[in-house]
C-alpha positions in Angstrom: 91.6 26.0 55.8 92.4 23.2 57.8 89.2 22.6 59.9 91.2 20.4 61.4 94.0 17.8 61.0 92.1 15.4 58.5 89.9 18.1 56.2 91.6 20.3 54.3 89.5 22.9 52.0 90.9 25.3 48.9 89.4 28.2 47.7 89.2 25.9 44.8 86.5 23.9 46.6 88.9 21.0 46.3 88.6 19.1 49.7 91.8 17.2 50.6 91.7 14.3 53.3 94.6 13.4 55.2 95.1 9.7 55.5 96.8 8.4 58.0 97.4 5.1 57.0 99.8 3.6 54.4 98.0 2.5 51.2 99.6 -0.6 49.6 96.7 -1.6 47.7 93.9 -2.3 50.1 92.0 0.8 49.0 92.1 2.9 52.6 93.1 6.2 51.1 89.5 5.9 49.2 88.0 4.2 52.1 89.0 7.5 54.5 88.1 9.5 52.1 84.6 8.6 51.3 83.8 8.8 55.1 84.5 12.3 55.2 83.1 13.1 51.5 79.6 11.7 52.9 80.0 13.6 56.3 80.8 16.8 54.9 78.1 16.0 51.9 80.7 16.6 49.3 80.5 16.1 45.7 83.2 12.6 45.2 84.6 14.6 41.9 86.2 17.4 44.7 87.5 14.8 46.8 91.6 14.4 46.8 93.8 13.0 49.5 97.4 12.8 50.7 99.4 10.5 52.9 99.8 12.0 56.3 102.9 13.4 58.1 104.7 11.5 60.5 103.1 13.2 63.6 101.7 10.6 65.7 100.3 13.0 67.9 97.8 13.9 65.4 97.7 10.9 63.1 98.2 8.1 65.6 96.3 4.4 65.3 94.0 4.4 68.4 94.3 0.8 68.2 98.2 1.1 68.2 98.4 3.2 71.8 98.6 6.3 69.6 102.0 5.3 67.8 101.3 5.8 64.2 101.2 2.4 61.9 99.2 0.6 59.5 98.5 -2.8 60.2 96.0 -5.9 61.4 93.5 -4.6 59.5 92.9 -1.8 61.5 92.9 1.1 59.2 88.9 1.7 58.7 88.3 0.1 62.5 90.5 3.0 64.3 89.3 5.7 61.8 85.8 4.9 61.2 84.6 7.4 63.9 87.4 9.7 64.5 86.9 10.7 60.4 82.7 11.2 61.0 83.5 13.4 63.5 86.3 15.1 61.8 83.7 15.5 58.6 81.1 16.6 60.8 82.8 19.3 61.9 84.2 20.5 58.6 80.1 20.4 57.5 79.1 22.2 60.6 81.5 25.0 59.8 80.2 25.6 56.5 77.3 25.7 57.7 77.8 28.0 60.2 79.9 30.4 58.1 77.1 30.4 55.7 74.4 31.2 58.6 76.7 34.0 59.6 76.8 35.5 55.7 73.3 35.3 55.0 72.2 36.1 58.5 69.9 33.2 59.0 70.0 30.5 61.4 71.9 27.2 60.5 69.2 24.8 60.9 67.9 26.3 57.6 71.0 25.7 56.0 72.0 22.8 53.8 74.7 21.1 52.0 73.8 19.1 49.0 76.9 17.7 47.0 79.0 20.2 47.8 76.5 23.3 47.6 75.8 25.0 50.8 72.1 26.7 50.3 69.3 28.2 51.7 67.0 29.3 49.5 67.9 31.3 46.7 71.2 31.5 48.6 73.9 29.3 47.3 77.6 29.0 47.7 80.7 26.4 47.2 82.8 25.8 49.9 85.7 27.5 48.4 83.5 30.7 48.7 83.4 30.4 52.1 86.7 29.8 53.0 87.8 33.0 54.4 85.0 34.2 56.7 85.3 30.4 57.7 88.9 30.8 59.0 87.8 33.2 61.3 85.2 31.2 63.5 85.4 29.2 66.3 85.6 25.5 65.4 82.0 24.2 66.1 81.5 22.0 69.6 80.7 18.2 69.4 79.0 18.3 66.0 76.3 15.5 65.2 77.7 13.0 62.8 75.0 11.8 60.3 72.8 8.9 61.6 73.6 6.1 59.0 70.2 6.4 57.3 71.5 9.5 55.8 74.7 8.2 54.1 75.1 8.9 50.4 78.3 7.3 50.0 79.0 5.2 52.9 77.7 1.5 52.2 76.9 2.8 48.6 78.1 -0.1 45.7 79.7 2.3 43.6 82.7 0.4 41.1 85.1 2.3 40.1 85.1 4.8 42.6 88.7 4.3 43.7 90.6 7.7 43.9 94.1 5.4 42.7 92.6 4.0 39.2 93.6 7.0 37.1 97.1 7.9 38.7 98.1 3.9 38.9 97.0 3.6 35.4 98.8 6.4 34.0 102.1 5.9 35.9 101.4 9.7 38.0 101.1 7.6 41.0 104.6 8.0 43.0 106.1 4.7 44.5 110.1 5.0 45.9 111.7 4.0 42.9 109.9 7.5 41.6 111.7 9.2 43.9 114.6 11.5 43.0 116.7 13.9 45.0 119.4 15.9 43.8 122.9 14.2 43.6 121.0 11.2 44.7 123.0 7.8 44.8 122.0 4.2 44.8 122.4 1.8 47.4 122.5 -1.8 47.7 123.2 -4.5 50.1 124.4 -8.0 50.1 123.2 -10.0 53.3 124.7 -13.0 54.5 124.1 -16.4 53.0 122.8 -17.8 56.0 120.9 -15.7 58.9 123.4 -14.2 61.3 126.4 -14.1 59.7 128.4 -11.1 59.3 131.4 -10.0 56.7 134.9 -11.2 57.2 136.7 -10.3 53.8 135.5 -7.9 50.9 137.1 -7.3 48.0 136.6 -3.6 48.4 139.1 -1.7 46.2 138.4 -4.0 43.2 135.2 -3.2 43.2 135.5 0.0 43.6 137.3 0.5 40.8 134.4 -0.3 38.7 133.1 2.9 36.9 129.8 4.8 38.8 131.0 2.9 42.3 131.4 5.3 45.0 131.4 3.4 48.3 131.8 -0.4 48.7 130.9 -0.6 53.0 131.3 -3.7 54.9 128.8 -3.5 58.0 127.1 -5.6 60.3 124.4 -5.7 58.2 125.6 -7.2 54.8 128.4 -5.9 52.3 126.7 -2.5 51.3 127.7 -0.9 47.6 126.9 2.9 47.0 126.9 4.0 43.1 125.7 6.8 41.0 123.3 4.6 39.3 121.3 1.3 39.4 123.5 -0.2 36.9 126.8 0.4 38.5 125.2 -0.5 41.6 124.2 -3.6 40.0 127.4 -4.6 38.3 129.0 -3.8 42.0 127.2 -6.2 43.3 128.0 -9.1 41.3 131.5 -8.4 41.8 131.7 -8.2 45.3 133.6 -11.5 47.0 133.4 -11.6 50.3 134.1 -14.5 53.2 131.5 -14.5 55.6 131.8 -15.2 59.1 129.1 -17.4 59.7 129.7 -18.8 63.3 126.5 -17.4 64.7 124.5 -17.6 61.9 121.4 -20.5 61.9 122.1 -23.4 60.0 119.6 -25.8 60.5 117.8 -26.9 57.7 113.5 -26.4 57.2 113.6 -30.4 58.1 115.9 -30.1 61.2 113.5 -27.7 62.4 110.4 -29.6 61.9 112.4 -32.5 63.4 112.7 -30.1 66.7 109.3 -29.2 66.3 107.9 -32.5 66.6 110.3 -33.5 69.5 108.6 -30.6 71.6 105.4 -31.3 70.9 105.7 -34.7 72.5 105.8 -32.3 75.6 103.7 -29.8 77.4 104.5 -26.1 76.4 102.9 -23.0 77.7 99.3 -22.8 78.4 97.7 -20.1 76.7 94.0 -21.2 77.7 92.4 -23.8 79.8 88.7 -24.6 79.9 87.4 -27.6 81.6 89.5 -30.6 82.2 90.8 -31.6 78.6 94.0 -33.3 79.4 91.6 -35.6 81.6 89.4 -36.8 79.1 92.0 -37.2 76.5 93.9 -39.7 79.1 90.5 -41.5 79.3 88.4 -41.3 76.1 89.4 -42.6 72.7 92.0 -40.1 71.2 91.5 -38.3 67.5 94.7 -37.0 66.5 96.5 -35.2 63.5 99.4 -33.1 63.0 99.7 -30.0 60.6 103.2 -28.7 59.5 103.6 -25.0 57.6 106.5 -23.7 55.9 108.3 -20.4 55.9 106.7 -17.9 53.6 107.8 -14.8 52.0 105.4 -11.6 51.5 107.1 -11.6 47.9 104.8 -8.3 47.1 105.5 -7.1 43.6 107.6 -4.1 44.6 110.4 -5.3 46.4 111.8 -3.4 49.7 113.0 0.0 49.1 113.2 3.5 51.0 115.0 6.5 50.7 117.1 9.3 52.9 118.3 12.5 52.8 120.1 13.3 56.5 121.6 16.5 57.0 123.7 15.6 60.4 123.0 17.0 63.3 119.6 18.7 62.3 117.1 16.3 60.5 116.7 13.3 58.3 113.8 13.0 55.6 112.5 9.6 54.6 110.1 8.6 51.4 108.9 5.3 51.1 105.8 3.2 51.4 105.6 3.5 55.4 103.6 1.1 57.3 104.9 1.8 60.8 105.7 5.8 61.1 106.4 5.7 64.9 108.4 2.4 65.3 110.6 3.6 61.8 111.4 7.2 63.0 112.4 6.2 66.5 114.9 3.4 64.9 116.3 5.9 62.6 116.8 8.6 65.1 118.7 6.3 67.8 121.1 5.9 64.7 121.3 9.5 63.5 121.8 11.1 67.1 118.5 12.6 66.2 115.3 13.2 68.0 112.3 11.0 67.0 110.5 14.2 66.2 113.5 15.3 63.7 112.9 12.1 61.5 110.4 13.0 58.8 108.4 10.5 57.0 106.9 11.1 53.7 104.8 7.8 52.6 104.4 6.9 49.3 102.2 4.3 47.7 103.6 0.9 48.0 103.3 -1.9 45.8 102.0 -4.7 48.5 103.3 -5.4 51.6 101.3 -8.0 53.3 103.4 -7.2 56.6 106.6 -6.9 54.7 106.9 -3.4 55.6 106.9 -3.1 58.9 108.9 -5.3 61.0 109.3 -6.0 64.2 113.1 -4.3 63.9 112.4 -1.6 61.3 115.0 -3.6 59.2 115.1 -2.1 56.4 114.8 1.7 57.9 117.9 0.7 60.2 119.5 -0.1 57.3 119.2 2.9 55.4 120.2 4.8 58.4 123.2 3.0 58.6 124.4 3.4 55.4 123.7 7.0 56.0 125.5 7.1 58.9 128.7 5.7 57.2 129.0 7.6 54.3 128.5 10.6 56.3 125.4 12.2 54.9 127.0 13.2 52.0 124.5 12.3 49.5 120.3 11.4 49.4 120.4 7.9 49.2 117.8 5.4 48.1 118.5 1.8 49.0 116.8 -0.7 47.0 116.4 -4.3 46.9 116.6 -6.7 44.3 113.9 -9.3 44.1 116.7 -12.0 45.5 117.9 -10.0 48.2 113.6 -9.7 49.1 113.2 -13.2 48.8 116.0 -14.6 50.9 116.3 -11.6 53.5 114.1 -13.2 55.9 111.3 -12.0 57.9 108.9 -14.4 56.7 105.9 -16.3 58.0 107.3 -18.5 60.8 107.5 -22.5 60.3 104.7 -24.1 62.2 103.9 -27.2 63.8 100.4 -27.9 65.3 99.1 -31.2 67.2 95.4 -31.8 67.4 94.2 -34.0 69.7 90.3 -34.9 70.3 87.9 -36.9 72.2 84.2 -37.0 70.7 81.0 -37.6 72.7 78.4 -40.3 72.1 76.5 -37.8 69.8 79.9 -37.4 67.4 80.6 -33.1 69.0 84.0 -32.6 70.6 83.9 -33.1 74.3 87.5 -32.4 74.3 89.8 -30.8 72.2 93.8 -30.1 72.7 95.8 -28.0 70.4 99.6 -27.9 70.9 101.2 -25.4 68.8 105.1 -25.2 68.2 106.5 -22.1 66.2 108.6 -18.9 66.5 107.2 -16.0 68.5 107.3 -12.9 66.3 107.2 -10.7 69.1 109.3 -12.0 72.1 112.5 -10.0 72.2 111.5 -7.0 70.7 109.7 -3.5 71.4 106.4 -5.2 70.9 106.6 -7.8 74.0 105.2 -5.8 76.8 102.1 -5.1 74.6 101.9 -8.7 72.8 103.1 -11.3 74.8 101.8 -12.3 78.2 102.7 -14.8 80.5 105.1 -16.1 77.7 102.3 -16.6 75.1 102.6 -13.9 71.8 99.2 -13.3 70.9 100.0 -13.7 67.5 100.7 -17.0 67.4 97.5 -18.2 69.2 95.3 -16.1 67.6 92.1 -18.1 66.1 93.3 -21.0 68.1 92.3 -19.6 71.7 88.8 -18.2 70.5 87.0 -20.5 68.6 83.8 -20.2 68.5 82.8 -23.8 68.6 81.0 -25.4 72.0 83.3 -27.8 73.0 83.4 -28.4 77.1 86.9 -29.1 77.5 89.5 -27.2 76.1 93.4 -26.8 76.2 95.9 -24.8 73.9 99.5 -24.7 74.6 102.6 -23.2 73.2 106.3 -24.0 72.9 108.5 -21.0 71.4 111.9 -22.2 70.5 114.6 -19.9 69.4 115.7 -20.2 65.5 118.0 -17.3 63.7 115.4 -16.9 61.0 113.8 -13.6 61.2 110.1 -14.0 61.3 107.4 -11.5 61.1 103.7 -10.7 60.7 102.2 -12.2 57.0 99.2 -11.5 55.9 97.1 -12.4 58.6 99.5 -13.7 60.7 98.8 -16.4 63.2 95.4 -17.4 61.5 96.7 -18.4 58.5 97.7 -21.8 60.3 95.4 -21.7 63.1 92.2 -21.7 61.2 93.7 -24.6 58.7 94.4 -27.0 61.4 91.2 -25.9 63.2 89.0 -26.4 60.3 90.6 -29.4 58.7 90.7 -31.1 61.7 86.8 -30.2 62.2 86.2 -31.8 58.9 87.5 -34.9 60.1 85.9 -34.9 63.5 82.7 -34.7 61.3 83.6 -37.1 59.1 84.1 -40.1 62.1 81.0 -38.5 63.7 79.0 -39.1 60.4 78.0 -35.6 59.9 77.5 -33.1 57.1 80.5 -30.6 57.4 77.9 -27.8 57.2 75.5 -29.7 59.8 78.5 -30.4 62.2 79.6 -26.8 62.3 76.3 -25.4 62.4 75.3 -27.7 65.7 78.5 -26.4 67.3 77.5 -22.5 66.2 74.5 -21.9 67.9 75.8 -18.9 70.1 77.4 -17.2 67.4 75.2 -15.5 64.9 77.9 -14.2 62.6 79.4 -17.0 62.1 76.3 -18.8 61.5 75.5 -16.1 59.2 78.6 -16.6 57.2 78.7 -20.5 56.8 75.1 -20.7 55.9 74.8 -18.0 53.3 78.0 -19.6 51.6 76.6 -22.9 51.7 73.5 -21.4 50.1 75.2 -19.4 47.5 77.4 -22.4 46.8 74.5 -25.2 46.6 76.2 -27.0 49.3 74.8 -30.5 49.5 74.2 -30.9 45.6 76.3 -34.0 44.5 79.3 -34.0 42.9 81.2 -37.5 40.7 84.3 -38.3 42.0 87.1 -36.7 41.6 85.2 -33.6 42.3 85.2 -32.1 45.3 83.6 -29.5 47.9 85.3 -28.1 51.0 83.8 -25.5 53.6 86.0 -23.4 56.2 84.6 -20.8 58.9 86.9 -18.3 60.6 86.9 -15.0 62.6 89.9 -12.7 62.1 90.5 -9.2 62.7 86.8 -8.5 63.5 85.3 -10.4 60.6 83.8 -13.4 59.8 84.2 -15.3 56.3 83.2 -18.7 55.1 84.6 -20.3 52.1 83.1 -23.1 49.7 85.3 -24.2 47.1 84.9 -26.5 44.7 87.7 -28.3 43.1 88.8 -31.2 40.3 91.2 -33.4 41.2 92.0 -35.6 38.1 94.0 -39.4 38.5 97.2 -38.2 37.9 97.2 -35.9 40.6 96.5 -32.7 38.9 94.5 -30.2 40.9 92.1 -27.3 39.5 90.3 -24.9 41.9 87.2 -24.6 40.1 85.2 -21.8 42.5 85.1 -20.3 45.5 82.3 -18.5 47.1 82.7 -16.0 49.8 80.5 -15.1 52.6 81.8 -12.2 54.7 80.4 -10.4 57.7 83.0 -7.6 57.7 80.5 -4.5 59.8 78.9 -2.0 58.1 80.5 -1.9 54.3 81.8 1.7 53.6 83.0 0.7 50.0 81.9 -2.7 49.0 83.8 -2.9 45.9 86.6 -2.4 47.6 85.6 -5.0 50.3 85.1 -7.6 46.9 88.4 -6.8 45.6 90.2 -7.1 48.9 88.5 -11.0 49.4 89.0 -11.9 46.0 92.6 -10.9 46.3 93.1 -12.8 49.3 91.7 -15.6 48.1 94.5 -15.4 45.1 97.3 -14.9 47.3 96.6 -17.6 49.6 95.8 -19.9 47.2 99.1 -19.5 45.6 100.3 -20.0 49.4 98.5 -23.0 49.8 99.4 -24.7 46.4 103.2 -24.2 46.3 104.3 -21.5 48.4 107.4 -22.5 50.8 110.7 -20.8 51.5 113.0 -23.9 52.4 116.2 -23.3 54.2 119.0 -26.0 53.4 121.6 -26.0 55.9 120.9 -22.5 56.7 120.5 -21.0 53.3 117.2 -20.2 51.7 116.6 -22.5 48.2 114.1 -19.5 46.8 115.6 -16.3 45.2 113.0 -15.4 42.8 109.2 -16.5 41.3 110.6 -19.4 39.9 111.4 -20.8 43.3 108.5 -19.3 45.0 105.5 -18.7 42.6 102.5 -17.4 43.5 99.3 -18.1 41.4 98.9 -17.3 38.2 96.1 -15.2 36.3 94.9 -18.5 34.4 95.0 -20.7 37.5 92.5 -17.8 39.4 88.9 -19.7 39.6 85.5 -18.1 39.6 85.2 -16.2 42.5 81.9 -15.1 44.1 81.7 -13.1 46.7 78.6 -12.3 49.3 78.8 -9.3 52.3 76.4 -9.1 54.6 74.6 -6.0 55.4 75.3 -4.9 58.1 74.8 -1.9 60.7 78.1 -3.2 63.4 80.7 -1.0 63.0 83.3 -1.6 60.0 86.0 -3.8 61.0 89.3 -5.3 59.1 89.1 -6.4 55.5 92.7 -6.8 54.1 93.4 -9.7 55.7 90.5 -12.0 56.6 90.4 -13.3 53.0 93.5 -15.1 54.2 92.3 -17.4 56.6 89.3 -19.8 55.2 91.3 -20.7 51.9 93.4 -23.1 52.7 91.0 -25.0 54.9 88.4 -25.1 52.6 90.8 -26.1 50.1 91.9 -29.1 51.8 88.4 -30.4 52.7 87.3 -29.8 49.0 90.5 -32.5 48.5 89.2 -34.7 51.0 85.6 -34.5 49.6 87.1 -35.3 45.7 89.3 -38.2 46.7 89.2 -39.0 50.2 92.8 -37.9 51.0 93.4 -35.8 53.9 95.5 -32.7 53.3 97.0 -31.4 56.8 100.2 -29.7 55.4 101.1 -27.4 53.0 101.5 -26.6 50.5 99.6 -29.4 48.4 102.3 -29.4 45.9 104.3 -31.6 47.7 101.6 -34.1 48.5 100.8 -36.7 45.8 97.0 -36.4 45.0 96.7 -38.9 42.3 94.1 -41.8 42.6 92.6 -44.7 40.5 
C-alpha cells in the first residue's frame, strides 16, 4: 500500500521510503528516510528505502523548477517539508484505519515505534494495510511540532541505512550491473579538447579476440567488446590520427596570461553599491591577485553507465544518476524517443562532487550515441578508466581574481573591488536562461557578490573568456575560489589595520548573527588568541554557502625546510535544523579532507592543450596519514535545514592560507600550496 508517492508500507510492516535524490556518499538516503520515520512514528528497524524512478512529475527537485536532479546541496532543503507532509499523511491514514476498525475516535489512537494502539487494542502497520488501502486520503494532515521529534535532530551514530550493504558488498553500483548479453564499451577521447578522430586502425583492432566493434565517432573512438579485459586490450591497441584543427591548444600558463590581461579592463558588472571606483581612484589602494587551477572531481568511482535500448520503444539506463530530467531529455533526443520512454534506474554512486551531472549530460550522450551506432543489438556498459576520467574534462574552472580595497581611518574597508576572470559554466547551455542574468553566470560570482561584511562602496565585475576546456560545477562551485580570495584578502586588510583577524571580522559582521555565531564558536573551541611559536600558525575563515554558515580555524606547522603539516581543524557549522547530526559531522569532515587535498596539491595542468595529469600519482588526494584532527561543532537551530554536502569545502583553503601567514609571515594567494616556497629561517 502506498499512501503517497514517497511511502510504501508492506504486509510485513516494512516502510519503504522512495528517495528522489542520488546518494553518492553524502547520506541523503538515510536523511530523507529519517523524516518519514519520525513523522510516521515508525521504528527505525522497519525502515527501508529505494531510489525513485525517473518521474519528474512526482519526484522533481522543488528548487530546480520541477526538474528531477540532485545538486547545489538542495536534497534536504527541498525535501524536508515535502516529506514531513508525506509522513504525516501516512501516519494519519494508519490512525484513521485503526479508528475505523476499533470504532473509536481518531484522537484516541496513538502510534509508537510502529505500533498503533488504543487501550488494549494494538496493531502493526501490516495488519492495517488491507483496510487502509480502501480509505480516502486524509486531508491536510498536520506534521509534528519540532518539539515532538523522536529521530530528527537526535545524534545517533551508526544509524545510516547504507553501512551494512556497502560493507558486505551488497550495495549495487554501476560496475555491478549485468544484463543478459551485455557488452562492454570504452572510449578514447582526443588528447586535446575539441579534437575529432581522422584515421583509426579499425580492422587491426577488430581482429583482437573478444572485440566486436570499433567506432570512430565525433565524441572519440569507441571499442565494444565481450568483456572488460578485451576492451582494455583493444583500447591500448588503437592508433589514432586526430584532427586537432579546432581543438583548444593553449597551456594553463597561456590562459593565465590572458586572464591577467583581461583583469586590467572593466568586465560585466555583477553588483555595484556606492561608488567603489571613485573611492579607489582617490584613496590608498591595497591590491592582491589570486590564481586557481583547473581541478578534477576525481571521485573514487570513475564515470560509468549502462543502457538497454529497444529502438522505437524505450531505453533503460542504470547508473548513479545526478540529473535524471536532463539526461532523459538528452538520451531521448539521440535515440528518437520521448523523454518519458527513457527510464533511468538510479544506483549508488561512489562519489561525484558534481561530475555526475554536466551541462551537456556528457556520458549519457556518449552511451546513447554508442547504442545508436550499434543499432541496439546489445545492452551496453560504458566504463571509463581512471585516465579517461582524469583527462576527460568537466573541471572546476581556472580562475583569476584581482581584489582592491581602500581602508577607512578606523582600518575597516571603505571600498572593495573584486574583478573575476574565468570561464562560465552555464553560458551556451540549457541552464543559461535560469543561471545567467545580464551576462553574469551566478555560479561564477556566488560568494563574491553577497559578502556579509559591512563595506559602504562595493563593486564586483566579471570577464568570461571563451576557452575550449569543458568546465563544470565542482564541490561548492564558485564558493571554492570566492571564499578563498575574500577571506585571505580580509585577513590581509586586518593585518594592515593592525587588528586581530577574528575581532576584525566580528566588527564587520555585526548585522549577520549566523556568520557571527559560527565565527565566535570556532574561535572559542580553537582557543583563538593563545600564543604559538614561530613556525606554527592559526588561521580563520568564515563563509556562507548553500544556505549554511561555516567557520574554520586551522592550526598548521611549517618546518624551516618548507614542509607543511595541518595539525588541527576546528569547524563550526550552522545548517539550520540538523536532521542527522552524525551525518552532518561526517560531511564536514569529508569536505575538509577533500578541500585540504585540493588546496595542498590539487591542479590539472594543460600543456599545449593536453592534460598533464592522468591518475592519482599526478592528482594526489589527501592521504589518511595527512588527515588532521578535526573537531566539528554544530549550532543547534530551529531554522529550516539547508545544504551540507558542499559547505565544508569553501572555508578550508583560506583558513589554511591564513594559518601559513600566521606561522611564517608569507601570504598564500594562489593554489595549490605545493607550488609555493614555504621555507623560512
